[in-house]
Backbone as CSV, one residue per row, in Angstrom:
resi,resn,N_x,N_y,N_z,CA_x,CA_y,CA_z,C_x,C_y,C_z
1,MET,0.851,-1.193,0.000,0.000,0.000,0.000,0.885,1.239,0.000
2,HIS,0.484,2.241,-0.744,1.266,3.472,-0.785,1.308,4.151,0.587
3,THR,2.449,4.776,0.882,2.534,5.689,2.018,2.128,7.065,1.519
4,ILE,1.009,7.560,2.027,0.472,8.835,1.531,1.014,9.975,2.379
5,ARG,1.677,10.899,1.719,2.247,12.068,2.401,1.819,13.322,1.651
6,LEU,0.822,13.988,2.172,0.391,15.264,1.609,0.731,16.375,2.593
7,PRO,1.159,17.532,2.109,1.535,18.624,3.009,0.379,19.046,3.912
8,GLU,0.720,19.582,5.073,-0.308,19.997,6.026,-1.182,21.108,5.468
9,TRP,-0.624,21.908,4.559,-1.396,23.032,4.042,-2.467,22.612,3.045
10,VAL,-2.499,21.329,2.683,-3.508,20.863,1.733,-4.909,21.124,2.270
11,ALA,-5.151,20.794,3.534,-6.489,20.952,4.112,-6.945,22.405,4.055
12,GLN,-6.042,23.341,4.326,-6.413,24.757,4.276,-6.735,25.195,2.859
13,ARG,-5.885,24.818,1.914,-6.128,25.201,0.526,-7.420,24.580,0.014
14,ARG,-7.701,23.362,0.439,-8.890,22.653,-0.046,-10.176,23.326,0.412
15,GLN,-10.110,24.115,1.486,-11.304,24.800,1.981,-11.859,25.789,0.961
16,MET,-11.059,26.177,-0.010,-11.514,27.114,-1.030,-12.279,26.412,-2.155
17,LEU,-12.286,25.087,-2.128,-12.943,24.325,-3.186,-14.083,23.498,-2.614
18,PRO,-15.107,23.195,-3.425,-16.243,22.417,-2.917,-15.847,20.986,-2.594
19,ARG,-16.563,20.410,-1.632,-16.369,19.011,-1.266,-17.677,18.255,-1.490
20,VAL,-17.557,16.954,-1.608,-18.747,16.107,-1.691,-19.142,15.785,-0.264
21,ARG,-20.182,16.432,0.219,-20.556,16.300,1.630,-21.701,15.315,1.852
22,ASP,-22.360,14.898,0.798,-23.437,13.924,0.932,-23.585,13.188,-0.391
23,LEU,-24.186,12.015,-0.324,-24.379,11.202,-1.508,-25.839,10.827,-1.662
24,ARG,-26.267,10.728,-2.904,-27.552,10.102,-3.223,-27.199,8.835,-3.972
25,LEU,-27.366,7.694,-3.303,-26.793,6.451,-3.822,-27.292,6.051,-5.200
26,PRO,-28.574,6.192,-5.549,-28.969,5.830,-6.915,-28.297,6.685,-7.984
27,ALA,-27.716,7.831,-7.581,-27.042,8.726,-8.524,-25.522,8.654,-8.404
28,THR,-25.024,7.607,-7.733,-23.591,7.472,-7.478,-23.044,6.224,-8.161
29,ALA,-21.897,6.363,-8.809,-21.241,5.220,-9.463,-19.809,5.096,-8.971
30,LEU,-19.413,3.881,-8.630,-18.023,3.573,-8.347,-17.353,3.182,-9.652
31,LEU,-16.284,3.883,-10.016,-15.515,3.558,-11.209,-14.231,2.849,-10.797
32,VAL,-14.043,1.642,-11.289,-12.820,0.885,-11.012,-12.020,0.853,-12.311
33,VAL,-10.898,1.545,-12.312,-10.146,1.812,-13.537,-9.023,0.786,-13.732
34,ASP,-9.142,-0.019,-14.777,-8.019,-0.791,-15.337,-7.367,-1.802,-14.387
35,LEU,-8.116,-2.354,-13.460,-7.547,-3.418,-12.626,-7.662,-4.741,-13.386
36,GLN,-6.887,-4.794,-14.449,-6.861,-5.940,-15.356,-5.601,-6.764,-15.105
37,ARG,-5.609,-7.980,-15.600,-4.482,-8.874,-15.346,-3.160,-8.302,-15.867
38,TYR,-3.216,-7.577,-16.964,-2.000,-6.998,-17.543,-1.313,-6.041,-16.571
39,PHE,-2.106,-5.319,-15.782,-1.547,-4.340,-14.857,-1.360,-4.891,-13.444
40,VAL,-1.957,-6.030,-13.136,-1.965,-6.529,-11.765,-1.167,-7.818,-11.591
41,ASP,-1.187,-8.699,-12.564,-0.511,-9.992,-12.421,0.999,-9.826,-12.246
42,PRO,1.601,-10.538,-11.293,3.061,-10.518,-11.176,3.696,-11.044,-12.471
43,GLY,4.810,-10.442,-12.868,5.507,-10.886,-14.058,5.100,-10.173,-15.323
44,SER,3.988,-9.443,-15.286,3.601,-8.660,-16.461,4.612,-7.531,-16.660
45,PRO,4.895,-7.141,-17.903,5.893,-6.085,-18.128,5.494,-4.732,-17.549
46,VAL,4.229,-4.544,-17.246,3.800,-3.272,-16.649,3.054,-3.512,-15.338
47,THR,3.483,-4.492,-14.566,2.842,-4.781,-13.289,2.912,-3.568,-12.363
48,VAL,1.790,-3.249,-11.755,1.725,-2.198,-10.736,1.549,-2.918,-9.399
49,ALA,2.652,-3.087,-8.670,2.614,-3.899,-7.453,1.572,-3.389,-6.457
50,SER,1.458,-2.085,-6.334,0.504,-1.525,-5.378,-0.938,-1.768,-5.783
51,ALA,-1.171,-2.083,-7.049,-2.535,-2.346,-7.498,-3.110,-3.572,-6.797
52,ARG,-2.276,-4.587,-6.583,-2.754,-5.768,-5.860,-3.116,-5.408,-4.421
53,GLU,-2.389,-4.460,-3.850,-2.597,-4.108,-2.453,-3.869,-3.293,-2.225
54,VAL,-4.357,-2.600,-3.254,-5.574,-1.795,-3.063,-6.846,-2.575,-3.389
55,ILE,-6.715,-3.787,-3.923,-7.913,-4.547,-4.292,-8.860,-4.759,-3.117
56,PRO,-8.399,-5.048,-1.890,-9.348,-5.175,-0.777,-10.196,-3.922,-0.558
57,ASN,-9.597,-2.734,-0.648,-10.376,-1.504,-0.493,-11.345,-1.308,-1.657
58,VAL,-10.888,-1.634,-2.864,-11.778,-1.534,-4.027,-12.967,-2.467,-3.852
59,ASN,-12.715,-3.693,-3.440,-13.808,-4.651,-3.251,-14.763,-4.206,-2.153
60,LEU,-14.223,-3.652,-1.075,-15.082,-3.155,0.006,-15.978,-2.033,-0.496
61,LEU,-15.416,-1.119,-1.265,-16.224,-0.036,-1.829,-17.260,-0.583,-2.802
62,ALA,-16.866,-1.546,-3.627,-17.804,-2.109,-4.601,-18.991,-2.768,-3.893
63,ARG,-18.710,-3.583,-2.904,-19.790,-4.264,-2.181,-20.698,-3.259,-1.474
64,THR,-20.096,-2.231,-0.906,-20.873,-1.254,-0.137,-21.728,-0.389,-1.045
65,VAL,-21.141,0.100,-2.131,-21.898,0.915,-3.079,-23.050,0.111,-3.668
66,ARG,-22.767,-1.109,-4.066,-23.787,-1.973,-4.670,-24.927,-2.248,-3.692
67,ALA,-24.588,-2.582,-2.457,-25.610,-2.908,-1.453,-26.473,-1.699,-1.112
68,ALA,-25.890,-0.502,-1.258,-26.625,0.716,-0.923,-27.435,1.260,-2.097
69,GLY,-27.394,0.580,-3.232,-28.203,1.009,-4.371,-27.463,1.786,-5.427
70,GLY,-26.129,1.905,-5.295,-25.334,2.594,-6.304,-24.896,1.648,-7.408
71,LEU,-24.182,2.198,-8.373,-23.733,1.457,-9.546,-22.231,1.200,-9.453
72,VAL,-21.801,0.006,-9.865,-20.378,-0.324,-9.923,-19.999,-0.525,-11.391
73,VAL,-18.948,0.180,-11.826,-18.495,0.125,-13.214,-17.037,-0.315,-13.248
74,TRP,-16.778,-1.420,-13.948,-15.418,-1.932,-14.119,-14.927,-1.504,-15.498
75,LEU,-13.898,-0.669,-15.524,-13.356,-0.149,-16.775,-12.145,-0.975,-17.194
76,ARG,-12.065,-1.283,-18.502,-10.947,-2.052,-19.032,-10.242,-1.254,-20.122
77,HIS,-8.952,-1.017,-19.923,-8.175,-0.352,-20.966,-8.070,-1.299,-22.152
78,THR,-8.395,-0.803,-23.340,-8.582,-1.685,-24.497,-7.888,-1.116,-25.721
79,TYR,-7.088,-1.959,-26.368,-6.417,-1.550,-27.597,-7.304,-1.859,-28.799
80,SER,-7.333,-0.934,-29.744,-8.084,-1.146,-30.975,-7.339,-0.519,-32.142
81,ASP,-7.446,-1.140,-33.324,-6.892,-0.563,-34.547,-7.926,0.257,-35.310
82,GLU,-9.167,0.274,-34.825,-10.250,0.934,-35.541,-10.431,2.369,-35.062
83,ARG,-10.583,3.282,-36.014,-10.900,4.663,-35.685,-12.356,4.755,-35.265
84,PRO,-12.682,5.638,-34.299,-11.831,6.652,-33.673,-11.089,6.158,-32.440
85,PHE,-11.117,4.851,-32.179,-10.557,4.327,-30.938,-9.065,4.029,-31.017
86,ALA,-8.505,3.923,-32.213,-7.087,3.613,-32.356,-6.222,4.720,-31.750
87,LEU,-5.043,4.333,-31.282,-4.117,5.316,-30.725,-3.705,6.331,-31.790
88,PRO,-3.352,7.545,-31.395,-2.820,8.504,-32.363,-1.611,7.910,-33.082
89,ALA,-1.464,8.208,-34.365,-0.405,7.603,-35.172,0.984,7.856,-34.581
90,TRP,1.223,9.062,-34.079,2.555,9.375,-33.557,2.881,8.575,-32.308
91,PHE,1.847,8.066,-31.634,2.043,7.315,-30.403,2.436,5.871,-30.702
92,GLU,2.377,5.496,-31.973,2.719,4.126,-32.348,4.006,4.062,-33.166
93,GLY,4.872,5.042,-32.968,6.129,5.079,-33.688,7.093,3.993,-33.221
94,PRO,8.289,3.954,-33.800,9.263,2.897,-33.495,9.721,2.880,-32.042
95,ASP,9.555,4.004,-31.324,9.988,4.058,-29.925,8.894,3.636,-28.949
96,SER,7.720,3.315,-29.455,6.580,3.085,-28.572,6.439,1.624,-28.176
97,GLY,7.181,1.245,-27.142,7.010,-0.093,-26.588,5.627,-0.269,-25.996
98,TYR,5.054,0.836,-25.502,3.701,0.770,-24.934,2.699,0.250,-25.952
99,ALA,2.755,0.782,-27.168,1.779,0.388,-28.179,1.945,-1.077,-28.567
100,ARG,3.185,-1.529,-28.679,3.407,-2.930,-29.036,2.881,-3.863,-27.954
101,ALA,3.148,-3.522,-26.707,2.666,-4.360,-25.609,1.155,-4.302,-25.501
102,ALA,0.588,-3.119,-25.715,-0.865,-2.975,-25.617,-1.575,-3.793,-26.676
103,ARG,-1.030,-3.790,-27.894,-1.655,-4.559,-28.964,-1.693,-6.049,-28.598
104,ALA,-0.647,-6.540,-27.976,-0.577,-7.966,-27.648,-1.403,-8.329,-26.431
105,GLN,-1.451,-7.448,-25.445,-2.037,-7.821,-24.152,-3.378,-7.168,-23.837
106,LEU,-3.704,-6.061,-24.491,-4.910,-5.320,-24.124,-5.964,-5.295,-25.228
107,THR,-5.791,-6.088,-26.261,-6.853,-6.265,-27.242,-7.943,-7.125,-26.611
108,ALA,-9.199,-6.778,-26.864,-10.306,-7.555,-26.295,-10.135,-9.029,-26.623
109,GLY,-10.236,-9.876,-25.605,-10.063,-11.307,-25.775,-8.713,-11.811,-25.310
110,ALA,-7.718,-10.947,-25.194,-6.401,-11.351,-24.699,-6.467,-11.577,-23.191
111,ALA,-5.604,-12.442,-22.683,-5.614,-12.756,-21.258,-5.364,-11.514,-20.405
112,GLY,-4.452,-10.649,-20.850,-4.142,-9.460,-20.071,-5.277,-8.468,-19.989
113,HIS,-6.221,-8.558,-20.914,-7.355,-7.638,-20.947,-8.390,-7.964,-19.883
114,GLU,-8.360,-9.171,-19.360,-9.380,-9.603,-18.406,-9.253,-8.864,-17.076
115,LEU,-10.385,-8.649,-16.418,-10.356,-8.121,-15.062,-9.648,-9.119,-14.155
116,HIS,-8.942,-8.604,-13.155,-8.236,-9.492,-12.248,-9.241,-10.347,-11.479
117,PRO,-8.973,-11.641,-11.335,-9.963,-12.533,-10.716,-10.249,-12.242,-9.249
118,ALA,-9.405,-11.458,-8.576,-9.656,-11.142,-7.172,-10.706,-10.051,-6.981
119,LEU,-11.145,-9.450,-8.057,-12.127,-8.368,-7.952,-13.517,-8.926,-7.660
120,ALA,-14.259,-8.209,-6.823,-15.588,-8.654,-6.385,-16.656,-8.144,-7.351
121,THR,-16.648,-8.691,-8.564,-17.663,-8.319,-9.548,-18.977,-9.027,-9.224
122,ALA,-20.078,-8.516,-9.792,-21.393,-9.115,-9.529,-22.318,-8.833,-10.701
123,ALA,-23.339,-9.641,-10.811,-24.364,-9.407,-11.830,-24.980,-8.038,-11.593
124,GLY,-25.215,-7.326,-12.674,-25.757,-5.971,-12.564,-24.699,-4.895,-12.649
125,ASP,-23.436,-5.247,-12.396,-22.352,-4.282,-12.595,-22.169,-4.048,-14.099
126,TRP,-21.568,-2.913,-14.433,-21.207,-2.649,-15.815,-19.735,-2.982,-16.031
127,VAL,-19.419,-3.513,-17.206,-18.041,-3.662,-17.659,-17.925,-2.852,-18.948
128,VAL,-17.069,-1.849,-18.927,-16.983,-0.900,-20.045,-15.540,-0.856,-20.553
129,ASN,-15.367,-1.083,-21.842,-14.055,-0.939,-22.467,-13.788,0.528,-22.779
130,LYS,-12.586,0.985,-22.457,-12.187,2.351,-22.811,-10.909,2.287,-23.643
131,HIS,-10.728,3.282,-24.512,-9.623,3.250,-25.470,-8.656,4.417,-25.307
132,ARG,-8.888,5.249,-24.327,-7.982,6.353,-23.999,-7.727,6.321,-22.499
133,PHE,-6.759,7.103,-22.037,-6.499,7.146,-20.601,-7.762,7.568,-19.851
134,SER,-8.430,8.598,-20.317,-9.692,9.032,-19.712,-10.843,8.238,-20.294
135,ALA,-11.738,7.803,-19.421,-12.922,7.068,-19.886,-13.998,7.984,-20.424
136,PHE,-13.874,9.303,-20.213,-14.980,10.219,-20.499,-14.900,10.883,-21.863
137,LEU,-13.872,10.587,-22.645,-13.786,11.165,-23.981,-14.653,10.371,-24.956
138,PRO,-15.247,11.043,-25.949,-16.105,10.315,-26.899,-15.348,9.302,-27.746
139,ASN,-14.040,9.476,-27.929,-13.264,8.480,-28.672,-12.587,7.481,-27.739
140,SER,-13.117,7.421,-26.504,-12.635,6.442,-25.539,-13.700,5.404,-25.223
141,SER,-14.900,5.873,-24.856,-15.990,4.957,-24.520,-17.304,5.726,-24.533
142,ASP,-18.391,4.993,-24.318,-19.704,5.630,-24.209,-20.110,5.787,-22.750
143,LEU,-19.130,5.768,-21.835,-19.435,5.822,-20.408,-20.234,7.059,-20.034
144,ASP,-19.810,8.219,-20.508,-20.492,9.463,-20.143,-21.970,9.402,-20.506
145,ALA,-22.278,9.010,-21.724,-23.677,8.946,-22.162,-24.466,7.939,-21.333
146,ARG,-23.846,6.812,-21.021,-24.552,5.786,-20.254,-24.807,6.231,-18.819
147,LEU,-23.831,6.895,-18.208,-24.028,7.391,-16.843,-25.128,8.441,-16.794
148,ARG,-25.129,9.339,-17.766,-26.168,10.369,-17.793,-27.549,9.742,-17.960
149,ALA,-27.666,8.744,-18.821,-28.950,8.074,-19.018,-29.401,7.376,-17.750
150,GLN,-28.467,6.982,-16.909,-28.773,6.308,-15.650,-29.062,7.297,-14.525
151,GLY,-28.864,8.594,-14.786,-29.099,9.605,-13.754,-27.949,9.763,-12.780
152,ILE,-26.761,9.316,-13.158,-25.597,9.416,-12.271,-25.056,10.843,-12.279
153,ASP,-24.813,11.395,-11.079,-24.216,12.730,-11.000,-22.931,12.756,-10.171
154,THR,-22.583,11.624,-9.545,-21.401,11.544,-8.688,-20.639,10.266,-9.001
155,VAL,-19.305,10.372,-9.121,-18.490,9.184,-9.345,-17.400,9.099,-8.286
156,ILE,-17.062,7.868,-7.921,-15.967,7.577,-7.000,-14.900,6.856,-7.824
157,VAL,-13.703,7.423,-7.883,-12.656,6.877,-8.749,-11.687,6.022,-7.940
158,THR,-11.467,4.781,-8.418,-10.493,3.865,-7.849,-9.731,3.210,-9.004
159,GLY,-8.674,2.454,-8.688,-7.994,1.684,-9.730,-6.553,2.100,-9.956
160,THR,-6.084,1.972,-11.188,-4.698,2.232,-11.551,-4.622,2.752,-13.001
161,LEU,-3.624,3.500,-13.338,-2.634,4.149,-12.525,-3.216,5.436,-11.943
162,THR,-2.859,5.731,-10.704,-3.334,6.959,-10.064,-3.103,8.168,-10.956
163,ASN,-1.865,8.279,-11.454,-1.430,9.487,-12.154,-1.619,9.413,-13.661
164,CYS,-2.321,8.407,-14.143,-2.578,8.309,-15.578,-4.081,8.170,-15.822
165,CYS,-4.571,6.949,-15.916,-5.976,6.762,-16.285,-6.941,7.207,-15.198
166,CYS,-6.561,7.015,-13.914,-7.445,7.464,-12.830,-7.529,8.991,-12.807
167,GLU,-6.382,9.645,-12.837,-6.378,11.112,-12.805,-7.034,11.689,-14.050
168,SER,-6.740,11.131,-15.221,-7.341,11.640,-16.456,-8.858,11.513,-16.419
169,SER,-9.354,10.367,-15.958,-10.802,10.164,-15.894,-11.438,11.089,-14.860
170,ALA,-10.766,11.280,-13.718,-11.309,12.149,-12.675,-11.410,13.600,-13.157
171,ARG,-10.366,14.074,-13.820,-10.394,15.451,-14.325,-11.518,15.646,-15.339
172,ASP,-11.625,14.714,-16.280,-12.645,14.868,-17.314,-14.048,14.683,-16.754
173,ALA,-14.192,13.856,-15.735,-15.502,13.724,-15.082,-15.912,15.049,-14.455
174,LEU,-14.975,15.702,-13.764,-15.279,17.004,-13.172,-15.660,18.015,-14.250
175,MET,-14.895,18.057,-15.332,-15.164,19.008,-16.397,-16.440,18.663,-17.167
176,SER,-16.945,17.451,-16.949,-18.222,17.043,-17.558,-19.382,17.167,-16.579
177,ASP,-19.146,17.864,-15.463,-20.188,18.241,-14.496,-20.538,17.166,-13.476
178,TYR,-19.709,16.136,-13.335,-19.926,15.170,-12.263,-19.250,15.653,-10.982
179,ARG,-19.833,15.292,-9.838,-19.126,15.420,-8.580,-18.169,14.228,-8.491
180,VAL,-16.934,14.470,-8.033,-15.912,13.418,-8.095,-15.246,13.233,-6.735
181,LEU,-15.340,11.998,-6.224,-14.545,11.551,-5.087,-13.415,10.681,-5.620
182,PHE,-12.223,10.868,-5.087,-11.050,10.117,-5.535,-10.484,9.394,-4.325
183,ALA,-10.479,8.057,-4.362,-10.078,7.262,-3.200,-8.562,7.164,-3.111
184,SER,-7.969,7.832,-2.132,-6.513,7.921,-2.044,-5.853,6.585,-1.745
185,ASP,-6.555,5.683,-1.045,-5.976,4.386,-0.700,-6.667,3.235,-1.435
186,ALA,-7.353,3.556,-2.521,-7.908,2.533,-3.415,-7.495,2.819,-4.850
187,THR,-6.417,3.587,-4.991,-5.798,3.858,-6.285,-4.312,3.533,-6.152
188,ALA,-3.672,3.217,-7.285,-2.292,2.745,-7.227,-1.468,3.289,-8.376
189,ALA,-0.219,3.650,-8.067,0.753,4.100,-9.069,1.991,3.214,-8.968
190,LEU,2.999,3.533,-9.766,4.225,2.742,-9.769,5.168,3.114,-8.633
191,SER,4.929,4.257,-7.993,5.770,4.663,-6.877,4.980,5.582,-5.961
192,ASP,5.425,5.701,-4.705,4.798,6.628,-3.769,4.893,8.059,-4.287
193,GLU,6.029,8.390,-4.915,6.218,9.755,-5.399,5.170,10.128,-6.444
194,GLU,4.948,9.239,-7.392,3.944,9.516,-8.423,2.537,9.568,-7.839
195,HIS,2.250,8.643,-6.936,0.927,8.599,-6.311,0.649,9.898,-5.552
196,ASN,1.588,10.317,-4.719,1.381,11.521,-3.919,1.344,12.781,-4.772
197,ALA,2.150,12.828,-5.818,2.115,13.997,-6.698,0.750,14.134,-7.362
198,SER,0.191,13.014,-7.779,-1.125,13.037,-8.409,-2.200,13.450,-7.413
199,LEU,-2.167,12.863,-6.208,-3.149,13.229,-5.182,-3.074,14.717,-4.857
200,LEU,-1.861,15.233,-4.753,-1.689,16.644,-4.432,-2.298,17.525,-5.512
201,ASN,-1.990,17.229,-6.757,-2.515,18.042,-7.849,-4.043,17.966,-7.919
202,LEU,-4.573,16.763,-7.764,-6.029,16.595,-7.804,-6.706,17.340,-6.658
203,ALA,-6.164,17.212,-5.466,-6.786,17.831,-4.295,-6.742,19.352,-4.363
204,MET,-5.667,19.897,-4.939,-5.507,21.344,-4.952,-6.371,22.046,-5.986
205,THR,-6.755,21.339,-7.038,-7.405,22.028,-8.151,-8.684,21.366,-8.629
206,PHE,-8.795,20.055,-8.485,-9.821,19.361,-9.234,-10.895,18.681,-8.379
207,VAL,-10.565,17.628,-7.655,-11.605,16.769,-7.098,-11.413,16.593,-5.594
208,ASP,-12.366,15.890,-4.989,-12.367,15.661,-3.545,-11.627,14.353,-3.258
209,VAL,-10.391,14.466,-2.781,-9.553,13.304,-2.488,-9.793,12.871,-1.049
210,ARG,-10.191,11.596,-0.877,-10.475,11.102,0.473,-10.048,9.646,0.610
211,PRO,-9.737,9.210,1.840,-9.460,7.791,2.058,-10.749,6.974,2.005
212,THR,-10.592,5.680,1.824,-11.744,4.786,1.722,-12.669,4.912,2.920
213,ALA,-12.111,5.019,4.122,-12.944,5.083,5.329,-13.904,6.270,5.289
214,GLU,-13.448,7.408,4.797,-14.325,8.586,4.731,-15.404,8.401,3.668
215,ILE,-15.064,7.761,2.569,-16.066,7.515,1.533,-17.113,6.532,2.038
216,LEU,-16.677,5.515,2.751,-17.626,4.567,3.339,-18.560,5.258,4.319
217,ALA,-18.033,6.219,5.079,-18.883,6.960,6.018,-19.943,7.775,5.281
218,LEU,-19.577,8.370,4.141,-20.561,9.099,3.342,-21.645,8.162,2.820
219,ILE,-21.242,6.967,2.398,-22.213,5.987,1.902,-23.145,5.557,3.030
220,ALA,-22.574,5.290,4.211,-23.388,4.866,5.352,-24.395,5.932,5.739
221,ALA,-23.977,7.195,5.665,-24.881,8.287,6.026,-26.008,8.445,5.018
222,ALA,-25.740,8.037,3.765,-26.744,8.198,2.710,-27.662,6.996,2.584
223,ALA,-27.224,5.833,3.051,-28.002,4.607,2.868,-29.290,4.654,3.667
224,PRO,-30.394,4.173,3.091,-31.657,4.161,3.826,-31.566,3.252,5.034
225,ARG,-32.202,3.656,6.118,-32.184,2.876,7.345,-33.524,2.187,7.559
226,GLU,-33.463,0.999,8.139,-34.683,0.272,8.456,-35.454,1.022,9.529
227,PRO,-36.787,1.155,9.389,-37.564,1.831,10.418,-37.474,1.088,11.737
228,ALA,-37.423,1.839,12.813,-37.353,1.221,14.138,-38.639,0.459,14.441
229,VAL,-38.530,-0.662,15.073,-39.690,-1.455,15.456,-40.253,-0.910,16.760
230,ALA,-41.550,-0.587,16.749,-42.174,-0.019,17.937,-42.170,-1.038,19.070
231,ALA,-41.816,-0.577,20.251,-41.827,-1.480,21.420,-43.235,-1.931,21.730
232,GLN,-43.359,-3.205,22.050,-44.674,-3.725,22.411,-45.052,-3.286,23.812
233,ARG,-46.315,-2.928,23.953,-46.791,-2.495,25.266,-47.178,-3.717,26.102
């Protein structure tokens, strides 16, 4: 698990920006970004070791959001040769080891494209393929249109990489008018330095960065409670 170190002045600066202070669960979606075998399995050329460590928090959030009436969305980074989803031509030049590896491991149907088996998926969840770092671009996926049709106005971002697909999706979600919670201990990068740099930038300018425990508390406060049983006389 990453060691999270944010400066003390973050809390003061954050007071100038809005926070997500309450949730309406039918309008809330948990986004789990790219926790696929290619990024999680040991021995993969782009293994994110910390990604395995955040899976328990991701699963806890998924189970809790689902039980409270929210939506769980599993996003899969997906390589395609078809426009408009294909990578930009310059990104596939002779120096692009990323593109070569992605074509082999992240094409739909490849073993690396599969969600990691430790994830707590369930019937009724969405599985959405995305073709760009951000899931919210029209040449990446139809996620934005589908969330709007579902009445979703708030997203909780988890997954990997913190400073790439998670951050890109969180920024674009905010700019697309969603309220955004970013789970600091349910996202993973290749190093503590990258993880903390991303959290700092997001917290200072863009979204509401919180640990899993605080997000769970917001969900608990929003979840409907069973009516008290009247005492028998």
